[in-house]
Each structure stands twice: as C-alpha cells, then as structure tokens.
ZABALO-412021 format. One line per 5 residues: number of its first residue (from 1); their letters; for each residue z, x, y of N, C-alpha, C. Coordinates in pm, whole numbers, plus 50000, padded with zeros to 5 digits. Layout:
! ZABALO-412021
NUM> A> Z X Y Z X Y Z X Y ~ ...
END
This chain:
! ZABALO-412021
1> MTEFT> 84213 72589 24643 84204 72748 24681 84304 72768 24809 ~ 84372 72864 24851 84452 72893 25001 84345 72978 25060 ~ 84408 72977 25209 84283 73022 25279 84357 73207 25324 ~ 84288 73284 25287 84307 73389 25373 84350 73441 25481 ~ 84490 73441 25538 84520 73477 25664 84588 73628 25704
6> PLMSF> 84498 73709 25679 84557 73883 25729 84639 73851 25859 ~ 84652 73794 25927 84708 73835 26045 84804 73730 26069 ~ 84779 73624 26016 84934 73544 26040 85060 73603 25894 ~ 84964 73638 25829 85065 73687 25713 85133 73827 25757 ~ 85071 73869 25831 85127 73985 25907 85247 74021 25987
11> AGGLM> 85204 73868 26103 85238 73844 26177 85425 73766 26147 ~ 85387 73693 26038 85555 73629 25934 85582 73742 25883 ~ 85550 73847 25853 85619 73936 25755 85712 74051 25883 ~ 85622 74102 25985 85652 74148 26097 85782 74047 26134 ~ 85815 73919 26134 85906 73875 26199 86030 73834 26124
16> IGLSA> 86003 73823 25966 86097 73791 25840 86182 73978 25880 ~ 86063 74071 25882 86140 74201 25879 86242 74242 25971 ~ 86169 74158 26143 86264 74215 26219 86401 74163 26221 ~ 86366 73993 26190 86476 73917 26193 86622 74014 26038 ~ 86531 74070 25928 86620 74154 25876 86685 74277 25910
21> VALMY> 86629 74373 25960 86644 74512 26049 86798 74420 26155 ~ 86771 74333 26255 86846 74318 26314 87004 74229 26279 ~ 86961 74158 26172 87094 74141 26149 87225 74201 26053 ~ 87094 74366 26001 87179 74454 25929 87194 74556 26076 ~ 87133 74520 26164 87217 74649 26273 87317 74588 26312
26> FCGRI> 87316 74405 26370 87400 74374 26462 87505 74274 26372 ~ 87512 74274 26278 87630 74234 26180 87648 74275 26083 ~ 87572 74411 25961 87596 74460 25870 87598 74406 25748 ~ 87482 74296 25774 87482 74201 25652 87327 74195 25653 ~ 87302 74149 25485 87190 74188 25403 87168 74031 25442
31> AGMTA> 86968 74027 25471 86932 73899 25479 86908 73821 25379 ~ 86979 73803 25268 86919 73713 25127 86938 73590 25144 ~ 86854 73496 25170 86827 73374 25225 86932 73290 25121 ~ 86961 73316 25024 87056 73241 24891 87148 73285 24867 ~ 87191 73361 24981 87356 73419 25005 87404 73341 25148
36> ILGGI> 87300 73371 25211 87338 73318 25329 87322 73163 25317 ~ 87262 73100 25248 87269 72950 25227 87406 72875 25144 ~ 87451 72982 25087 87574 72976 24971 87682 72999 25099 ~ 87649 73029 25138 87775 73076 25238 87819 72951 25338 ~ 87731 72870 25347 87761 72764 25443 87817 72599 25351
41> LPPLD> 87775 72643 25253 87803 72528 25144 87981 72577 25082 ~ 88012 72402 25035 88145 72437 25055 88163 72528 24886 ~ 88293 72603 24862 88378 72648 24949 88334 72738 25083 ~ 88344 72738 25199 88275 72816 25311 88332 72964 25268 ~ 88284 73051 25309 88324 73177 25292 88395 73230 25497
46> RDWAW> 88436 73324 25457 88446 73364 25646 88336 73417 25727 ~ 88194 73424 25678 88123 73465 25750 87991 73321 25764 ~ 88061 73226 25765 87973 73063 25780 87931 73055 25882 ~ 87970 73112 26016 87946 73101 26124 87805 73125 26182 ~ 87784 73280 26151 87693 73351 26156 87573 73329 26057
51> KATFL> 87602 73257 25938 87528 73227 25785 87428 73116 25874 ~ 87573 73019 25913 87497 72833 25973 87353 72897 26100 ~ 87402 72997 26162 87318 72997 26316 87221 73070 26277 ~ 87210 73167 26185 87087 73255 26124 86998 73120 26062 ~ 87048 73029 25961 86972 72900 25892 86910 72837 26006
56> AGAVL> 87014 72776 26080 86982 72741 26214 86845 72783 26284 ~ 86828 72881 26328 86721 72942 26408 86599 72972 26292 ~ 86597 72960 26161 86497 72930 26092 86442 72798 26060 ~ 86531 72678 26101 86471 72582 26124 86455 72555 26221 ~ 86525 72574 26331 86465 72551 26451 86352 72629 26524
61> APAIL> 86333 72704 26488 86224 72792 26554 86061 72714 26540 ~ 86049 72682 26397 85902 72596 26390 85926 72497 26478 ~ 86052 72393 26510 86050 72307 26564 86018 72296 26696 ~ 86078 72438 26778 86033 72454 26903 85875 72541 26880 ~ 85812 72593 26825 85655 72590 26856 85596 72447 26835
66> AISGI> 85623 72342 26769 85580 72238 26718 85555 72175 26822 ~ 85690 72176 26909 85747 72096 27052 85658 72140 27124 ~ 85676 72314 27180 85630 72385 27271 85413 72313 27275 ~ 85380 72260 27162 85252 72236 27145 85138 72335 27058 ~ 85228 72403 27039 85166 72555 26968 85125 72465 26788
71> RLDFA> 84987 72439 26748 84950 72388 26637 85016 72446 26494 ~ 85096 72392 26450 85201 72401 26300 85121 72336 26180 ~ 85061 72418 26068 84984 72376 25993 85091 72397 25855 ~ 85160 72285 25833 85234 72283 25705 85205 72227 25580 ~ 85060 72198 25565 85001 72113 25513 85016 72199 25331
76> SPVPV> 85027 72171 25197 85032 72209 25100 84977 72162 24996 ~ 84869 72313 24926 84771 72227 24821 84851 72178 24657 ~ 85002 72203 24653 85085 72163 24578 85167 72037 24597 ~ 85111 71958 24501 85206 71862 24483 85371 71842 24475 ~ 85474 71712 24520 85542 71796 24606 85650 71772 24491
81> YAVIV> 85636 71717 24334 85710 71747 24207 85672 71928 24172 ~ 85578 71950 24211 85567 72083 24142 85656 72180 24249 ~ 85611 72151 24398 85730 72228 24456 85888 72217 24408 ~ 85948 72098 24420 86058 72069 24359 86084 72156 24199 ~ 85977 72130 24103 86053 72214 23977 86040 72343 24035
86> GGVVT> 85931 72370 24114 85975 72524 24137 86087 72595 24209 ~ 86125 72517 24306 86261 72530 24357 86349 72536 24271 ~ 86361 72477 24139 86489 72467 24102 86476 72545 23982 ~ 86321 72608 23910 86319 72747 23871 86351 72846 23938 ~ 86305 72888 24036 86362 72973 24122 86494 72983 24162
91> GIGVT> 86585 72890 24180 86720 72886 24188 86795 72965 24076 ~ 86716 72861 23933 86792 72967 23834 86787 73085 23820 ~ 86641 73158 23870 86604 73287 23852 86696 73357 23927 ~ 86723 73305 24086 86847 73367 24183 86954 73373 24101 ~ 87001 73261 24026 87102 73330 23973 87182 73426 23863
96> FGSGC> 87031 73410 23786 87039 73534 23685 86989 73657 23757 ~ 86930 73656 23817 86840 73771 23878 86971 73824 24034 ~ 87056 73802 24033 87195 73821 24140 87091 73846 24273 ~ 87045 73765 24332 86990 73811 24465 86781 73688 24458 ~ 86768 73682 24565 86672 73653 24572 86527 73730 24645
101> TSGHG> 86412 73683 24657 86293 73780 24681 86322 73830 24813 ~ 86390 73777 24885 86421 73824 25018 86544 73889 25043 ~ 86667 73897 24972 86799 73994 24955 86703 74120 24859 ~ 86622 74087 24792 86596 74198 24692 86450 74286 24745 ~ 86342 74176 24731 86213 74239 24794 86236 74348 24956
106> ICGLA> 86334 74257 25097 86326 74294 25211 86405 74413 25228 ~ 86531 74395 25237 86659 74453 25212 86670 74546 25125 ~ 86686 74478 24983 86703 74615 24866 86584 74685 24830 ~ 86467 74657 24859 86402 74796 24893 86422 74921 24991 ~ 86443 74868 25132 86449 74887 25258 86586 75005 25213
111> RFSKR> 86655 74960 25161 86789 75083 25137 86762 75118 24999 ~ 86672 75138 24927 86606 75197 24810 86688 75180 24701 ~ 86739 75027 24680 86807 75027 24562 86719 75003 24477 ~ 86767 75070 24341 86715 75065 24225 86699 74916 24154 ~ 86792 74845 24161 86822 74723 24113 86709 74621 24179
116> SAAAT> 86713 74646 24298 86638 74556 24382 86480 74601 24366 ~ 86454 74723 24354 86325 74749 24298 86261 74702 24146 ~ 86386 74710 24054 86341 74608 23907 86314 74485 23897 ~ 86373 74416 24018 86386 74313 24041 86250 74233 24152 ~ 86225 74307 24223 86130 74273 24252 85931 74292 24205
121> LTFMA> 85991 74440 24122 85842 74413 24024 85876 74316 23944 ~ 86009 74246 23901 85984 74154 23810 85921 74021 23882 ~ 85989 73991 23998 85926 73876 24057 85773 73837 24098 ~ 85703 73978 24120 85557 74010 24175 85502 73991 24005 ~ 85530 74031 23900 85494 74037 23779 85476 73926 23799
126> FAFLT> 85571 73798 23738 85566 73676 23715 85508 73612 23815 ~ 85496 73630 23936 85435 73543 24047 85272 73579 24036 ~ 85223 73655 24012 85081 73712 23951 85038 73648 23832 ~ 85164 73633 23703 85099 73569 23590 85068 73415 23618 ~ 85184 73365 23674 85203 73245 23687 85085 73218 23791
131> TFVVR> 84985 73257 23903 84902 73235 23947 84826 73234 23889 ~ 84787 73328 23794 84661 73373 23699 84670 73202 23593 ~ 84781 73179 23559 84802 73074 23447 84770 72938 23531 ~ 84810 72937 23627 84813 72761 23725 84643 72757 23724 ~ 84595 72866 23828 84464 72855 23880 84381 72906 23761
136> HIFGG> 84374 72968 23672 84216 73012 23575 84242 72940 23436 ~ 84385 72870 23406 84378 72832 23262 84410 72642 23274 ~ 84531 72630 23342 84511 72539 23389 84438 72473 23475 ~ 84358 72522 23553 84273 72426 23693 84309 72424 23762 ~ 84412 72454 23826 84478 72451 23962 84553 72391 23991
141> F> 84551 72320 24136 84625 72229 24154 84510 72181 24284
END
C-alpha cells in the first residue's frame, strides 16, 4: 500500500497548478507535458526553446533539492516492468485522447473545456478501475 500524504500531495498540486498558471500568463501556452515533450523531439517546433527550459526545470528541481540535502523518497512499490508497460499504455491513450492528464485535467478544466472534462472523467474512471483491479483482484504489487 502507498502512504497517505495529504500535505505533500497538496504542496505538489499547488506547485503544478502555479507552474501551469505561470506558463499560461507569461507564455500564453498550456502546460500539457506530452505536447511539451513532443516539441523538443525532431522535427523541432518553433516553441522548442521554452519547452526545453520547462522540461529542464522539471528534471533539475528535484536534483537541486536532493543536492541541497532535502531527503527525497522516489521509491515505488511497483516493479519497473509495470512502470514501463504503464508508460506505453499511457502514451497510446495520450495519442487517442488528444492530450495528457496535465493538459486536460489541470489546464483544460481551468479553461472550462468540455472536451477536457470528458477526458478527465475518463482518465479518473479508468484510474479507479485499474487501482481496484490491481489491488483487490490481482492482489496488488
């Protein structure tokens, strides 16, 4: 089982929300991580510079915290193969869903997008279903 960490979860959600608002305010862009990642892969799009900077910040921020002595626990109860399979399945879903959870769930809902509301409800329904099946039918990892 995973730990219940409401304060850390709230802080993480707050930082994600603030970064999405800052990106929209300063650059007029939506913080959909899949589109941002896709923009730095060949062929490069015209916004590749800010996208590379955004992703570098997402990678460097935890590294800076770790170097500063703040203890970070990145342990996962899920085996690596399951993370890889989940990533592939998520990538397929992102393609068919025209965006990822961050683009639809954080930015799309904030803009009152009906398409994003439908996508987010679908993401969440399948997340609940998958969690139930894995933990209660398959016995968890």
